[in-house]
C-alpha positions as CSV (number, residue, x, y, z in Angstrom):
1,M,76.2,123.0,41.3
2,V,77.8,124.8,38.3
3,R,77.5,124.2,34.5
4,A,79.9,125.5,31.9
5,D,79.8,124.4,28.3
6,R,79.3,120.6,28.6
7,W,81.0,120.5,32.1
8,I,79.1,120.1,35.3
9,G,80.6,120.4,38.8
10,A,79.6,120.2,42.4
11,A,81.2,120.0,45.9
12,L,81.5,116.6,47.4
13,A,79.4,117.4,50.5
14,S,78.2,114.6,52.7
15,R,74.4,114.6,53.2
16,S,75.0,113.7,56.9
17,R,76.8,117.0,57.5
18,T,75.5,120.5,57.6
19,R,76.8,122.9,55.0
20,G,79.6,125.1,56.3
21,S,80.9,122.5,58.8
22,N,84.6,122.7,59.4
23,N,84.9,119.0,58.6
24,E,83.1,119.2,55.3
25,P,85.2,117.9,52.4
26,S,86.6,120.5,50.1
27,Q,86.9,118.2,47.0
28,V,84.9,118.9,43.9
29,L,83.4,116.5,41.3
30,L,83.6,117.4,37.7
31,L,81.9,115.5,34.8
32,R,81.6,116.2,31.1
33,G,78.3,115.3,29.5
34,N,74.5,115.9,29.6
35,L,73.7,114.3,32.9
36,A,70.6,115.7,34.6
37,D,71.1,118.0,37.6
38,A,69.2,115.7,39.9
39,A,71.2,112.6,38.9
40,F,74.5,114.4,39.2
41,A,73.5,115.8,42.6
42,D,72.8,112.3,43.8
43,I,76.1,111.0,42.6
44,A,78.0,113.9,44.2
45,S,76.2,113.4,47.5
46,A,76.9,109.6,47.5
47,L,80.6,110.2,46.7
48,G,80.6,112.9,49.4
49,D,79.2,110.4,52.0
50,A,81.8,107.8,51.0
51,L,84.7,110.4,51.2
52,A,83.5,111.5,54.6
53,I,83.5,108.0,55.8
54,V,87.0,107.4,54.5
55,I,88.3,110.6,56.1
56,K,86.7,109.8,59.4
57,T,88.0,106.3,59.4
58,S,91.5,107.5,58.5
59,S,91.3,110.1,61.3
60,L,90.1,107.5,63.9
61,A,93.0,105.2,62.8
62,R,95.5,108.0,63.3
63,R,94.0,108.8,66.7
64,A,94.1,105.1,67.7
65,D,97.8,104.9,66.7
66,R,98.6,108.1,68.6
67,L,96.7,106.9,71.7
68,E,98.6,103.6,71.6
69,T,101.9,105.5,71.3
70,M,100.8,107.8,74.2
71,L,100.0,104.8,76.4
72,A,103.5,103.4,75.8
73,I,105.0,106.9,76.6
74,L,102.9,107.2,79.8
75,R,104.0,103.7,81.0
76,Q,107.6,104.9,80.6
77,W,107.0,108.2,82.5
78,Q,105.4,106.3,85.4
79,Q,108.7,104.5,86.0
80,T,110.7,107.7,86.1
81,N,111.3,109.5,89.4
82,D,114.1,111.9,88.4
83,M,113.0,115.3,87.1
84,E,115.8,115.8,84.5
85,T,115.3,112.3,83.1
86,L,111.5,112.8,82.9
87,L,111.8,116.2,81.1
88,S,114.2,114.6,78.6
89,E,111.9,111.7,78.0
90,M,108.9,114.0,77.5
91,A,110.8,116.1,74.9
92,E,112.0,113.0,73.1
93,A,108.5,111.5,73.1
94,A,106.9,114.7,71.7
95,T,109.5,115.0,69.0
96,E,108.8,111.5,67.8
97,L,105.1,111.7,68.2
98,F,104.6,114.9,66.2
99,D,107.4,114.4,63.7
100,A,109.1,117.5,64.9
101,D,112.7,118.6,65.0
102,R,112.8,119.2,68.8
103,A,110.7,119.9,71.8
104,S,111.0,121.6,75.2
105,I,109.0,121.8,78.4
106,F,108.9,125.3,80.0
107,L,108.3,125.4,83.7
108,W,106.9,128.6,85.2
109,D,108.7,130.2,88.1
110,K,105.8,132.5,88.8
111,P,107.2,134.4,91.8
112,N,110.3,135.4,89.9
113,K,108.4,135.9,86.6
114,V,110.7,133.5,84.8
115,I,110.1,130.5,82.5
116,V,112.8,127.8,82.5
117,G,113.0,125.6,79.4
118,R,114.5,122.1,79.6
119,P,116.0,120.4,77.8
120,A,117.5,123.3,75.9
121,L,119.8,122.1,73.2
122,G,122.6,124.4,72.3
123,V,122.6,126.1,75.7
124,K,125.6,125.2,77.9
125,S,123.7,125.0,81.1
126,G,121.1,122.7,79.5
127,E,118.3,125.1,80.4
128,L,116.9,128.3,78.9
129,R,115.7,131.1,81.2
130,L,113.4,133.7,79.8
131,A,111.0,136.4,81.1
132,D,107.6,134.8,81.4
133,T,106.2,137.3,78.8
134,A,108.8,136.4,76.1
135,G,107.7,135.0,72.7
136,V,105.0,132.6,72.0
137,V,105.7,130.5,75.1
138,G,105.2,133.6,77.2
139,Q,101.9,134.3,75.5
140,V,100.7,130.8,76.0
141,I,101.6,130.8,79.7
142,Q,100.0,134.2,80.3
143,T,96.7,133.5,78.3
144,G,96.4,129.8,78.8
145,E,95.6,129.5,75.1
146,P,97.5,127.2,72.7
147,R,99.3,128.7,69.7
148,R,100.2,127.4,66.3
149,V,102.7,129.3,64.1
150,A,103.2,128.1,60.5
151,E,106.4,128.7,58.6
152,A,104.7,131.4,56.5
153,D,103.8,133.3,59.7
154,A,107.1,132.7,61.5
155,A,108.6,136.1,60.8
156,A,105.8,137.9,62.6
157,G,105.1,135.3,65.3
158,I,108.4,134.1,66.7
159,D,110.8,135.9,69.1
160,R,114.2,135.7,67.3
161,A,116.0,136.7,70.5
162,V,115.6,133.1,71.7
163,D,117.0,131.8,68.4
164,K,120.0,134.0,68.8
165,Q,120.6,132.6,72.3
166,T,120.3,129.0,71.2
167,G,121.7,129.2,67.6
168,Y,118.6,127.5,66.3
169,R,116.3,128.6,63.5
170,T,112.6,128.2,64.4
171,K,110.4,127.9,61.4
172,S,107.1,126.6,62.8
173,L,105.9,125.7,66.3
174,L,103.1,124.3,68.3
175,C,102.8,125.4,72.0
176,V,100.1,124.5,74.5
177,P,99.7,125.3,78.3
178,L,100.8,122.8,80.9
179,N,98.1,122.8,83.6
180,S,97.8,120.7,86.7
181,A,94.7,118.7,87.6
182,S,93.7,121.6,89.9
183,G,94.0,124.1,87.0
184,A,97.2,125.7,88.2
185,R,99.5,126.8,85.3
186,L,102.8,124.9,85.5
187,G,104.3,126.1,82.3
188,A,104.1,125.2,78.6
189,F,104.8,122.3,76.2
190,E,106.4,123.2,72.9
191,V,107.3,121.3,69.7
192,L,109.3,123.0,67.0
193,N,109.8,122.7,63.2
194,K,107.5,119.9,61.9
195,K,109.3,118.0,59.2
196,N,106.4,117.6,56.8
197,G,103.9,120.5,56.5
198,P,102.4,122.7,59.2
199,F,101.1,121.5,62.6
200,T,97.4,120.7,62.4
201,A,94.4,121.2,64.6
202,D,94.4,117.5,65.4
203,E,98.0,117.6,66.5
204,E,97.2,120.6,68.7
205,A,94.5,118.6,70.4
206,A,96.9,115.6,70.8
207,L,99.6,117.8,72.3
208,I,97.0,119.3,74.8
209,E,96.1,115.7,75.8
210,L,99.8,114.7,76.1
211,A,100.5,117.9,78.2
212,S,97.7,117.0,80.6
213,H,99.4,113.6,81.3
214,A,102.8,115.3,81.4
215,A,101.5,117.7,84.1
216,V,100.4,114.7,86.3
217,A,103.8,113.0,85.8
218,L,105.7,116.2,86.6
219,E,103.7,116.9,89.8
220,S,104.2,113.3,91.0
221,T,107.9,113.5,90.3
222,Q,108.2,116.9,92.1
223,Q,106.3,115.5,95.1
224,F,108.6,112.4,95.1
225,E,111.7,114.6,94.9
226,Q,110.4,116.8,97.8
227,L,109.7,113.7,99.9
228,L,113.1,112.3,99.1
229,S,114.8,115.5,100.0
230,R,112.8,115.7,103.3
231,H,113.7,112.1,104.0
232,E,117.4,112.7,103.4
233,R,117.3,115.7,105.8
234,L,115.6,113.5,108.4
235,V,118.3,110.9,107.9
236,E,121.0,113.5,108.4
237,L,119.3,114.7,111.6
238,A,119.0,111.1,112.9
239,A,122.6,110.5,112.0
240,Q,123.7,113.6,114.0
241,D,121.7,112.4,117.0
242,T,123.6,109.1,117.0
243,L,127.1,110.5,117.1
244,L,129.5,108.9,119.5
245,V,130.3,111.5,122.2
246,G,133.7,111.5,123.7
247,D,137.4,112.1,122.9
248,S,139.0,109.3,124.9
249,P,141.3,106.8,123.1
250,A,138.7,104.0,123.5
251,I,136.0,106.1,121.7
252,E,138.4,107.2,119.0
253,A,139.3,103.5,118.4
254,L,135.6,102.6,118.3
255,R,134.9,105.4,115.7
256,S,137.7,104.1,113.6
257,I,136.4,100.5,113.5
258,I,132.8,101.8,112.8
259,H,134.2,103.8,109.9
260,R,135.9,100.7,108.5
261,V,133.1,98.2,108.8
262,G,130.1,100.5,108.7
263,N,129.7,100.4,104.9
264,T,129.7,96.6,104.6
265,D,127.1,94.0,105.0
266,L,129.0,92.1,107.7
267,A,127.1,90.8,110.7
268,I,128.5,92.6,113.8
269,L,128.2,91.5,117.4
270,I,128.2,94.5,119.9
271,L,129.3,93.6,123.4
272,G,129.1,95.7,126.5
273,E,127.6,96.4,129.9
274,N,124.2,98.0,130.2
275,G,124.3,101.7,129.5
276,T,127.5,101.6,127.4
277,G,125.6,102.7,124.2
278,K,125.1,99.5,122.2
279,E,122.1,100.8,120.3
280,V,123.9,104.1,119.6
281,V,126.8,102.1,118.1
282,A,124.3,100.0,116.1
283,R,122.7,103.2,114.7
284,S,126.1,104.7,113.9
285,L,126.9,101.5,111.9
286,H,123.6,101.9,110.1
287,Y,123.9,105.6,109.2
288,G,127.5,105.0,108.1
289,S,126.4,102.5,105.5
290,R,124.8,102.5,102.1
291,R,121.6,101.4,103.9
292,R,121.3,104.7,105.7
293,T,118.2,105.8,103.9
294,E,116.4,102.5,104.5
295,P,114.8,101.4,107.8
296,F,116.6,100.7,111.1
297,I,114.5,98.3,113.1
298,A,115.4,97.5,116.7
299,V,114.1,94.4,118.5
300,N,114.6,93.7,122.2
301,C,114.8,89.9,122.3
302,A,114.6,89.8,126.1
303,A,111.1,91.4,126.0
304,L,109.7,88.9,123.6
305,A,107.9,85.8,124.9
306,E,109.0,82.6,123.1
307,T,105.4,82.2,121.8
308,L,105.5,85.6,120.2
309,L,109.1,85.6,118.9
310,E,108.4,83.9,115.6
311,S,105.4,86.1,114.8
312,E,107.3,89.3,115.8
313,L,110.4,88.5,113.7
314,F,108.8,86.8,110.7
315,G,105.2,88.0,110.6
316,H,102.0,86.0,110.4
317,E,99.1,85.4,108.0
318,K,95.5,86.0,108.9
319,G,94.0,83.2,111.0
320,A,97.4,81.7,111.9
321,F,96.5,81.8,115.6
322,T,93.6,83.0,117.8
323,D,94.4,86.7,117.8
324,A,95.7,86.9,114.1
325,H,92.8,88.9,112.8
326,E,94.8,90.2,109.8
327,S,98.1,89.5,108.1
328,R,101.1,91.3,109.4
329,A,104.7,91.7,108.2
330,G,107.5,90.8,110.7
331,K,110.6,92.8,111.6
332,F,112.6,91.1,108.9
333,E,110.2,92.3,106.2
334,L,109.9,95.8,107.8
335,A,113.7,96.1,107.8
336,S,114.2,94.9,104.2
337,G,116.9,96.9,102.5
338,G,118.0,98.3,105.9
339,T,119.3,97.1,109.2
340,L,117.8,94.8,111.9
341,F,119.2,95.3,115.4
342,L,118.7,92.3,117.7
343,D,119.3,93.6,121.2
344,E,119.9,91.3,124.2
345,I,120.4,88.4,121.8
346,G,121.7,86.2,124.6
347,D,118.3,86.0,126.1
348,M,116.7,84.4,123.0
349,S,115.5,80.8,123.5
350,L,117.2,77.9,121.8
351,A,114.1,77.3,119.6
352,G,114.2,81.0,118.6
353,Q,117.9,80.8,117.9
354,A,117.4,77.8,115.5
355,K,114.7,79.7,113.5
356,L,116.9,82.8,113.4
357,L,119.9,80.8,112.2
358,R,117.8,79.3,109.3
359,V,116.8,82.8,108.2
360,L,120.4,84.1,108.3
361,E,121.6,81.1,106.3
362,E,118.8,81.1,103.6
363,K,118.0,84.8,103.6
364,T,114.3,83.9,103.3
365,I,111.4,83.9,105.8
366,V,108.0,82.2,105.9
367,R,105.3,83.9,107.9
368,V,103.6,82.0,110.7
369,G,100.6,80.2,109.0
370,G,102.0,80.8,105.6
371,S,103.7,78.8,102.9
372,R,105.3,81.4,100.7
373,S,109.0,82.1,101.0
374,I,109.8,85.8,101.2
375,H,113.4,87.0,100.4
376,T,114.9,89.4,102.8
377,D,117.8,91.8,102.2
378,V,118.7,92.7,105.8
379,R,121.9,93.4,107.6
380,V,121.8,92.0,111.1
381,L,123.5,93.6,114.1
382,A,123.3,91.9,117.4
383,A,124.1,93.0,121.0
384,T,124.3,91.5,124.4
385,N,125.6,92.3,127.9
386,Q,126.3,88.6,128.4
387,N,129.4,86.6,127.7
388,L,128.3,84.5,124.7
389,S,131.4,82.3,124.7
390,D,130.4,81.2,128.2
391,L,126.8,80.6,127.1
392,V,128.0,78.5,124.1
393,R,130.1,76.4,126.5
394,A,127.1,76.0,128.8
395,K,124.9,74.9,125.8
396,K,122.6,77.9,126.3
397,F,123.6,79.5,123.0
398,R,124.0,77.8,119.6
399,Q,127.6,77.7,118.5
400,D,126.7,77.9,114.8
401,L,124.6,81.0,115.4
402,Y,127.4,82.6,117.5
403,F,129.8,82.2,114.6
404,R,127.2,83.5,112.2
405,L,126.7,86.7,114.3
406,N,130.3,87.2,115.4
407,V,131.9,88.1,112.0
408,V,133.1,91.3,113.6
409,S,132.8,92.0,117.3
410,L,132.9,95.4,119.0
411,E,133.4,95.6,122.8
412,L,132.2,98.9,124.3
413,P,134.2,100.3,127.2
414,P,132.2,101.4,130.3
415,L,132.2,105.0,131.3
416,R,134.3,104.3,134.4
417,D,137.2,103.4,132.1
418,R,137.0,106.7,130.2
419,G,136.6,109.4,132.8
420,E,137.9,112.1,130.5
421,D,134.6,111.8,128.6
422,I,132.3,112.6,131.6
423,M,132.4,116.4,131.2
424,I,132.0,116.1,127.4
425,L,128.9,113.9,128.0
426,A,127.5,116.3,130.6
427,E,127.8,119.2,128.2
428,H,126.2,117.2,125.4
429,F,123.2,116.2,127.5
430,L,122.8,119.7,128.9
431,R,122.6,121.2,125.3
432,Q,120.2,118.4,124.4
433,F,117.9,119.1,127.3
434,C,118.0,122.9,126.6
435,R,116.9,122.3,123.0
436,Q,114.1,120.1,124.2
437,M,112.9,122.6,126.8
438,A,113.0,125.4,124.3
439,A,111.0,123.4,121.8
440,A,108.5,122.4,124.5
441,R,108.1,126.0,125.6
442,Q,107.6,127.2,122.0
443,N,104.9,124.7,121.4
444,S,103.1,125.0,124.8
445,P,100.1,127.4,125.2
446,P,100.8,130.7,127.1
447,M,100.5,130.6,130.9
448,P,97.5,132.4,132.4
449,V,98.3,135.7,134.0
450,S,96.8,136.6,137.4
451,V,96.0,140.2,138.1
């Protein structure tokens, strides 16, 4: 408390806070008059308490608004599986949340001692590559400590070489480390040039919180992209293993038809004797279509008892029959988005044919014991070694199902009609067996040596 002439002044310090606290209000109360020191002290303390409450309430309200905004941001991030899109969304969200001019995420390529900033506005490639010790970002990545640089300190704290590269003038910045849940340093999160005033300690804490969620989203997206890349490589390998082998005119004609109809959703009936490669053709049709990354499910209709056919194709609910201890999806559900190959379709019972026809017409299934209709997006390929036309005339195969399946038919030639392919097939299988033997030998334990 200070007196001068008839003026009396005191700091508005809350009685609930200790003196010297970082959160203590810095406002001062001045009054002119002959008020006693004790009375003035009580007034100053009461006003200090009230001011502290107002400041705390305002801070909590700002934090609540920020958290609500963060939740909306996180929901958007969870729906993004593309890395470039995610990085752009993160930068846009931080720019808006912290009232900044722009933002960037720097990912650390530790083995090469490089940090890569994306998105990098003003850079042709869209990314900024720097040494992992460069500027404030380099300091944050190396130390793991956040940094705030105000406009007054920008001359001493900011690496202008980056500004020259981007053509951008950095006046103030806030940069925090980007750490994974396991504590590994992924990079740094930076916002630049706050539009009104310097970046505050509260904003630093908020960016640290946002960065923790960003790290989780980045790791999830990286894992998704890695899985997608591996899946695509496996699809390529599977497609290579289903190539039609041979140079005969019949095989060339078959390849041409597969190329024309493969990338359609037309139902195809594959006809041919046993051993002519009907499933190989079906897989070639699948891997030549837009469904190639989705499941290919094969069902041997001749091996299914009539009592199990409906459950196998359409699934069942728990308790639907004696052995139904749990719900199970059928082949139509498992193949959703992909291709369902029905081999030996000519051996399916008439009752099974009727149920299959209904599904093909309505594109919905109902599990055994269930009542809910489930939509299916499945391309159906069927194969048989029998003459379906004769079966239709003999009333052993439904005519309407035959027309539904026989939109396009492929008749496969037997090997005896394409003798020029025998040596090509022999060489193909020999190479295949050699690869299998080499892999088996590599994975087998060493043979014991007798002395």
